[in-house]
N, C-alpha and C positions, 0 to 999 in steps of 0.2 A: 314724657320724651326727654331723653338725656342729650344735652348739647355737648358736642365734641369740638375742642379747640386744638388745632394742629399747629405746633410751633416748629418751624424749620429755621435753617441758618447754618452757615458753614462752621467748621470746627473752631470753637473758642469765641464765637460771636456774642454769646451772652444768653443762650437759650435757657439754661438752668436758672440763672439769676432772674430772668423775666418770669419763668414758670413759678418760681418761689413767690415772687411778688403777686402774681395773678392768683395763686392758690390762697395766699394770705388775705387778699382782697375779698375773694368769694367767701372765705371763712368769716370775715368780719361782717359780711352781708347776711350771714346765717344760712348760706347755701352749702350743701354737701358736695365736695369735689374730690376726685381721685386723680392721682398723677401716674402716668404711664411713660416709660422712657425706653427707647431703643438704643441701648448702649453699644458703642463700637469698641469691642474688646471683650475681655473675659470678666471684668469686674462690674459690680452694680453700685459704683461709688455715688453717682448722682441720686439714685433711688435711696441709698442709705442716708444721704444728707437730708432728703425730704422726710424720711421717716423720723429722723432726729428732730425735725421741726414739728412733728406731730401729724403729718399727713399720711393717708393711705397711699402706698406706692407700689407699682408693679413693674418689673423689669423684663424686657425682651432682649437678651444679650446675643452678641456674636452672629449677626446676620442682617439682611435687608428685608424690611417689611413688605417690599414689593415682590420679593422672590422667595427665599427660603423660609421666611417667617410669616408669609401671608396667611396661611391656614392657622398658625399659632396666634396671630393677632385677632382673627375672627373668634377663635375659641376664648381668648383672654377677654375680649370686649363683652362677649356673652356672659362670662362668669362674673365680671365686674358688675355688670348691670343687675344680674340676679342676686349677687351677694351683698352689694353695697347700696343699690338703688340710688346712684348719685344723680344730682341735678346737672353737674358739670364733670367732664373728663378732659384733663389737660394732657395732651400727648406730645411729648418732646421727641422728635425724630433724631436719628443720628446725623452728624454733620454731612455724611456722604449719603444724600437722600435726594430722590426725585419723585414727583407726584404721580407718575404714570401708574395706573392700575390701583392706586390707593383708594379712590372713590369706589372702585369695583368691590372692594372689601365690604362696603356698606350696602352692597346689593344682596347680601345674605338676608334671607327672609325674616329671621328674628331681629337682626339689627335694623333692618329697614323700618320695622314697626316701632322700635324703641330708641333709636339713636339717629342723630343727624349731625352733619358738619356745620357748625355755627360760624366758624371763622378759620381762615388759613393765614397764619401770622408768620412772616419771614423776618428774622433779625438780621440787620445789615450792619456789619462792623465798620464804623467810620475810620478807625485807625488802620485797618487792613483791607479796605474795599478794593483798592487798586491791585494789591498783591493777590487777593483771592480771585479776582477776575482773570489774572494771568495764570495762576496755578490751577484753578478749578473752574474755568469759565462756564463749562457745560452745567455742572452742578449748581453753581451760583445763579446763572441765568434762569434755569428751570425753576428754582425756588422763588426767585423774584417774580418771574412771569406768572406763576400760579397763585400768588398771594392776594388776599383781599385786604390785608393790612401790612404795610411795610414799616418796621420799627427800627430806627437808627440808634445804635448803641454807642456807648463810650464818648459821647459828645462833651462830657465834662473834662475830657483830656484831649480833645481834638483841636488842633491848631491850624488846620488846612482850610481849603475852600469848600464849604458845604454845598454851594451851588453846583459844583462839578458833580458831586455824588447824586444830588437830586435830579439833575438833568439825565444822568446815566440811568437812574431808576425809572424815570418817566419815559425814556426811550424804550425800555424793555416792557414796562407795564403802565399803561395810561389810565387804568381804572382804579387801582388800589388806593385806599386811604394811606397817607404817609404821615408818620409821627416823627418829628425831628426836634427833640428837646432833651436836655439832660435828665437822666432817670432819677436823680436825687432832688429834682424840683418838687415842691409841695403840690399834691394833687395829680402828679404824673400818672400813677397807676389807675386812679379812678377814671381819668380821661381816656387812657389806653384801653381799659376794660370796656368802656362805653363804645369805643370805636370797634372793638372786637365783637360787640353784639350785633353790628350791622350785618346784613345778608352778604354772602360771598358774591364776588363779581363774575364767577364762571369763566375764568381765563383758560385758554387752551393749554395743552401739555405737549412736551417734546418726547422724542424717543428715549428709551432707557438704556444707558450704556455705563458700565462701571470702569473707572480708572483703577490702575493697580495701586493699592495702598497697603503698606505693611503696618503691623501693630506689634508692640512688645510690652510686657509688664515686668518691671524689675523692682527689687527692694533695695533702696539706697542705704548706705551707712550714715551715721550721724555726721553731718557736715560741720566743719568750722566755717566761720564767715568767709574766710579766704577761699576755701574749697568750694563753697556754694557759688561765689562770684565767678570762679573759673568754670564751673559746670555750666552756668547760665550762658557765659560768653561762648563756650564751645558749641552749645546747642543752637544759639541764635546765629552764630557766624557761619554755620553750615559745615564746620570741620568734620562733623561726625555723620553727615547726611542731611537730607531735607526733612525738617520736622514741621508738619502742619499744626500739630497740637501736642502739648505735653501737659498732663494734669495729674494731681495726686497729692498725698501727704508726705512731707519730709521732716526730718529732725535737723535743727540747726542749733548746735551747742546745747543739746538736751531738751529743746523746746519744739513742740509740733507746729508746723505751718502748712497751710494749703497753698500749693503752687499751681498757677495756670499760665501756660505760655501759648499764645496764639501767634505763630510766626515771629514777629519782632516785639510783640506786646507781652510784657512780663508782669504778672501781678502776684505778689506774695502776701499772704494774710496770716497773722498769728491765730492759733486755735486755742480755745479755752480748755479743751479736753484732749487727753492723750489719744493719738490714732496710730495705727500700724503704718510705718513708712512704706509707701507703695506708689510707684509712678507708672502711668500708662503713656506710651509713646506712639504717635500716629504720624506716618510719613513715608518717605521712600528712600532707598539707598543707604540705610543705616545698618550697622552691625551690632547685634545685641551684646556680643562678647566685649567689643570695644566700649560700649556704653556701660556694661557692668564694671569694667576696669575704672572708668571715669567716676562711677558712683561710689567706688570705694574711698573716694576723697583724695 
């Protein structure tokens, strides 16, 4: 029987980071695991990063697994089980995701015999929780309500009142296990993985409704430090539209960096190897042409 771990969370919450940690943990335990990601957009950036780390990775791009990709996911899960015979499958959903009809996918006769949902994990961004609830309350609440494990991210940078977040989570979901500790603490992933092994709590679901979200994929020019600072300021300030997530590789003065922007949270990491400059924008009310002009530096 293959155990399926579903990782949800709003855009930029830390799903890929946690999936990487979980896959590394299972590999260290000698268990064969496969990573599946429902990318929101046209690229398979997260899957490519996982392959670079040495994991088997499958991408379901450009669609919702509850709607247009439902049949494709059933087929993909069958093929993964037949081809790789994994003990674990770690499925990272898109940030725009609700749980409705997802468990129906495992009603497929073949999958019912060989696969089960072991844990439904929702990543809660401590830095952007309030903003996320305002911008995408329906998505966020559905993901929290249906989780068997609520995992709070970015606490190493959080300076606010954690009690307020915990109370909000408990108001929505009284049954899920809650993990609230910095992810860089020793032993974090082993404790989180053990919590994920517990049986799901069977929380009910809400109706499925999509908000209108635009996406764009653009190739930026090589930034100077000053041009990069201007670009980030314009994105975060809302001058060019409302951006829920910006992610991808950029060049700054000839060196490759990985950029992640989740609302007002900006993380820039130098990369060891050269990558094609490419940014994915997810949000509303933005003009790709204006963004293209801004990306020229």
